[in-house]
C-alpha positions, 0 to 999 in steps of 0.5 A, spaced: 474 553 488 479 558 490 487 557 490 489 553 496 490 557 502 495 555 507 493 555 514 496 561 519 502 558 523 500 563 529 507 567 528 511 560 529 518 560 525 518 560 518 517 553 515 524 554 512 527 553 519 523 547 521 526 540 519 520 536 516 523 530 520 523 533 527 516 536 526 514 529 524 518 526 530 514 531 535 508 527 533 510 521 535 511 523 543 504 525 544 501 518 545 505 512 548 503 507 543 504 508 535 497 504 534 491 505 538 485 504 534 479 509 535 476 515 532 475 520 538 482 523 538 482 524 530 475 527 530 476 532 536 482 534 532 479 535 525 473 539 529 478 544 531 481 544 524 474 546 522 472 539 519 476 538 513 474 531 512 467 534 510 470 538 504 474 532 501 473 531 493 469 524 493 472 519 497 474 512 494 475 508 501 480 502 500 481 497 506 484 490 505 490 486 507 494 486 500 493 490 494 490 496 497 496 501 494 496 497 487 489 498 487 489 505 488 495 506 483 491 503 478 485 508 480 489 514 480 492 512 473 485 511 470 483 518 472 489 521 470 489 518 463 482 522 462 486 528 465 482 528 471 485 529 478 486 525 484 488 526 491 492 520 494 493 518 501 497 511 502 502 508 508 507 507 509 512 511 505 518 507 502 523 513 502 520 519 504 514 521 508 511 526 502 510 519 498 504 518 503 500 524 501 499 526 493 496 532 491 491 531 485 493 535 479 489 534 472 493 528 469 499 528 473 499 528 481 505 530 485 507 528 492 506 534 497 512 539 497 516 540 503 514 547 504 506 545 504 507 539 508 511 543 514 506 549 514 500 544 515 503 540 520 505 546 524 498 548 523 495 541 526 500 541 531 498 548 534 491 546 533 492 540 537 496 544 543 499 538 546 493 533 546 494 526 546 494 523 539 498 518 535 502 519 529 498 516 524 492 520 526 496 527 526 498 526 519 491 523 517 489 530 519 494 534 515 493 530 509 485 531 510 487 539 511 491 539 504 486 535 500 480 540 503 484 546 500 486 543 493 481 542 488 481 535 485 476 530 482 477 524 487 480 522 493 483 515 494 484 514 501 487 507 504 486 504 510 492 504 515 490 498 519 484 494 519 478 499 518 472 499 523 477 503 528 482 506 523 483 513 523 481 514 515 474 511 517 472 518 520 470 519 513 462 517 514 460 518 507 465 516 502 463 516 495 465 508 494 468 503 498 473 497 496 476 491 500 482 488 497 483 480 498 484 479 506 489 474 509 492 473 516 496 480 518 496 484 524 493 479 529 495 483 535 490 488 533 485 485 528 484 478 531 487 471 530 482 468 525 480 470 518 473 472 520 475 477 526 480 480 521 474 481 516 470 484 521 474 489 522 476 490 514 468 490 513 467 496 518 468 501 513 462 499 509 456 504 510 449 505 509 447 506 501 455 506 499 456 501 494 462 497 496 466 493 491 469 487 493 476 483 491 477 476 491 476 473 498 476 466 501 469 464 503 470 465 510 472 472 509 466 473 504 461 471 509 463 476 514 463 482 509 456 479 506 453 479 513 456 486 515 453 489 508 446 486 510 447 489 517 449 496 515 445 496 508 451 497 503 450 494 496 456 490 494 459 488 487 463 482 488 469 479 484 466 472 481 459 474 481 458 481 479 465 482 475 471 478 473 478 479 471 483 474 468 488 473 463 487 470 456 492 470 450 496 475 454 491 480 455 487 482 461 479 481 460 475 484 464 467 483 464 461 486 468 454 488 467 456 494 463 460 490 458 467 486 456 474 490 456 480 487 452 486 490 455 493 490 455 496 486 461 498 491 467 505 493 467 505 491 474 508 484 474 504 478 477 498 475 476 495 478 483 496 485 479 490 482 474 486 482 480 488 488 483 487 492 476 480 488 476 478 491 482 480 498 480 476 498 474 470 495 477 470 501 482 471 506 477 465 503 473 461 503 479 463 510 481 460 517 478 467 518 474 464 515 467 471 514 465 472 512 457 475 505 455 481 508 453 483 511 459 482 504 462 487 501 457 492 507 457 492 506 465 494 499 464 501 501 461 502 507 465 501 505 472 506 506 477 507 503 484 514 503 487 517 497 491 512 492 488 515 487 484 520 492 481 526 490 477 532 494 480 537 497 475 542 501 479 547 501 484 544 494 488 543 491 481 550 492 479 553 488 485 550 482 482 550 483 474 549 477 472 542 476 476 535 479 475 534 483 482 527 484 483 524 488 489 517 487 493 515 489 500 510 483 501 511 481 508 505 476 510 502 470 508 498 472 502 504 477 500 508 470 500 503 466 496 503 472 491 510 473 490 511 465 489 506 465 484 509 471 480 516 468 481 513 461 478 511 465 472 517 468 471 521 461 471 516 458 466 518 464 461 525 464 463 528 459 467 533 461 472 535 459 479 531 463 485 534 466 491 530 470 496 533 475 500 529 477 506 529 481 512 522 482 516 519 485 522 518 480 528 511 482 528 510 478 522 509 470 521 515 469 517 514 461 516 507 462 513 510 467 508 516 463 506 512 456 505 510 458 498 517 458 496 518 451 498 520 447 492 521 454 488 527 457 491 534 455 491 535 458 497 533 464 502 538 468 505 536 472 511 538 479 513 537 484 518 533 490 516 537 496 516 536 501 522 530 497 525 531 494 532 524 490 531 527 486 525 528 479 526 535 476 528 537 473 522 538 466 525 531 466 527 529 468 520 533 463 517 530 458 521 523 460 519 525 459 512 528 452 513 521 450 517 518 452 511 522 447 507 527 451 503 534 451 505 536 458 508 543 461 510 544 468 513 548 474 511 550 481 514 547 485 509 543 486 503 549 488 499 553 482 502 547 477 500 547 480 493 555 479 492 555 472 495 549 470 490 553 473 484 559 469 486 556 462 488 550 462 483 555 460 477 550 462 472 545 467 471 540 467 477 534 471 479 534 474 486 527 476 490 529 482 495 522 482 500 519 481 507 518 488 509 516 495 506 522 498 510 527 493 507 524 495 500 525 503 502 532 502 504 533 498 497 530 503 493 534 508 496 541 504 496 539 503 489 538 510 487 531 508 485 527 513 490 520 514 488 519 521 484 
């Protein structure tokens, strides 16, 4: 392919005079709702942009409730370990919007630069000409323009919300699809039962496109099977067509192609074994034909910030006798995975656990906290800085108490850490969780921003 050519901005001011945040904000004014599921608006804009979504490198399209980003991180690590390149589109970002769009380079992809992002957003804005479109649709269009212009071996595309009507589903012929574990979340958009939510997630399945299915509740798997039968999508199912599990401190993966004996992923938590297994299955059922050595290398090189990440900077210094862990988990499935990870840490190195949490009011806080009953000594509810939709701390603490854990409130994350340091009286373990927005704030405050 030729070198990337950035779109003409039609005589607008040079990009060094345009603030990226201001430009992004302009897209939030073009539709009255942040989320309005449907494909028509984006299809119209992409057509006016010359249909870049039809010129992407082979797409692996990933839906699910929990583990989408981690699964994509494992796939990217495998491809890069074999000196391949992968474009990556994920959401939301933690600190900077640029994290959502990673431009593939052999062995080392990079977040999109401010200059390239600004130029492309200006182009999309000019072509859209003020017509109705959501922020996510507009930025998805920008990502597809960038991916179409730059050569890569693969495009790893994460669904934003649901699947069937998500903006990313404009890609009609992906190379491969994947569905991570499904649980209750975004019920106002996707439905109030696991079956309804699974039906929306399964909406990414396409005729004759293999779909790799991660661990699922039986009700969700039944729906996925039904949708796959209806559209003619071949399935590769966890527990049936492939397995991934821990044995003697190793990750064992097995499918019809053979067995892999791998190091445990550097991303902690037993749920990451399932995510790694799903990613391996995707690569082994794709056209990429990665050597086993690339898969092994990826287990120790994979990175995915804000997911059971141990903080070591400014925030951690506020509670020097504590291990401070950060995770963006915010729904029932995420709470279960985090509680299991903390229980595993407790088995290895016993320490009292304190959970510091801020959540959005749209989340089911009680279901999130329930798995911590009997495990956490205390839940400390805090506000999410800068978010009006954050739970008030008293209501959040009440939800935690309803789940069976002693709860209190604190005015900020910093105050909570200092309170734990003073009150614990012994080395403790702290888990900061409940929101990706809180995770982003925490990384920035700790000096651990994604790079």
